[in-house]
Structure formats: C-alpha cells, structure tokens
Steps between C-alpha positions, in 0.01 A plus 500: 500500500474728196295825502246324262461212739461725808246717319299179417519379853383832640210512240404133596516576870284813454247307288472229774456768767226666295318177434517405867364839601224476238417150626482626873293800387261273326465253797462797729229636274307166505531463879415870547206475261354202705550698824356806335183300375465358865535867637257643247237235515512495892462878499225489251318224684528665838422850406201405280346238743558680830414861554735531778802398287387736231492790743843412614650439165858600600505253783351219279755588237771473757401152604433350168840621377670361809367145443596544122849595604537205729400263217752670259789457755462125509486466120753762413764373743481140358402543130595845398840545675577133565561555867500166669598616860283771611590694810314696767718818401403450130134466596498809709677694212226378265223582733651849551515561124147387451366703794658793333351395171156464664541850655575626140225289355241652748622860458448452115163347567399799716639765253311320218166489699518826688681730262446360151153363579565169324293202597683320791550181286676695230722681744577164675589332167730802393673497861569134483668524170706814579633364837564152359728618232659804655550386858437137566711339218802740540533476871408122519782415244768734623429482871343194610635253245823689425717189548305313237474778247 
C-alpha cells in the first residue's frame, strides 16, 4: 500500500469515526432531551402543585432526575449505542454515573438558588444542560458502553 493510499484510508477511517461519534451524540441528545423534559416537567408540576415538594425542592429534583435517568438508560442502551445485550454490571455502572450526575445537578441547582438567587426553574434547567453534556455523555459513552463505542 502506497503512502497516498494509506493516507486516504486513515482519513476515511477518521471520517467514519467522527460521523459515528456525531450520530451517537445526536441520538444521545434526543434521548437526553426527552428525559430532561420529563425531569423538568415533573419537577415543575410537583413543586408548583404541592407545597411540600416545593419546600423540599432538592429531594424533588433528585427523584424526578432519577426517573428521567432510568428512562434514558433503556433508550440509550438500545438506540444510541446499539447495545443488544444489557447486563446487570452495565446497568449498575449506568446508575452509578447517573447518581453522580444527579448529585452534580442538585449541587448546581442549590448553588443557583441559594448563592446566585436564580429562580429554581432557571437553575434546574441550567444544571440539566451542564451535567448532561459534561458528565453524562462522556461517562456513558466511554465507561458504560465502551465496547460499542
């Protein structure tokens, strides 16, 4: 194989890899957006309709994010990363990552509300976006679904 052929092959392989990664990121964003909408709408409904949930906004945020994370696992494992055979170990890794993400999300929610005096809905929305992009995608792709990456 000549140098030009090798160079073309490497560029082609790199291009396929970038397209595959972009496709996964797009599918992850769709699934994550749906889970985030569920999380946000559930949080909004509970904290605005029930005074107890509004008073305990961090606990409410934890539970709405947890259900959103469970929904995203099932869709991400199948559609985003093409995993056909889910395992208990993989699920535990996913849950561990998302529990960490939920902790980060609630920490950002708390900082936004208590320190920056943002409305809780604005802080919740910002926390969802930051954690989804910086924590969830990276760890889900390279830890949980590393074999399919």
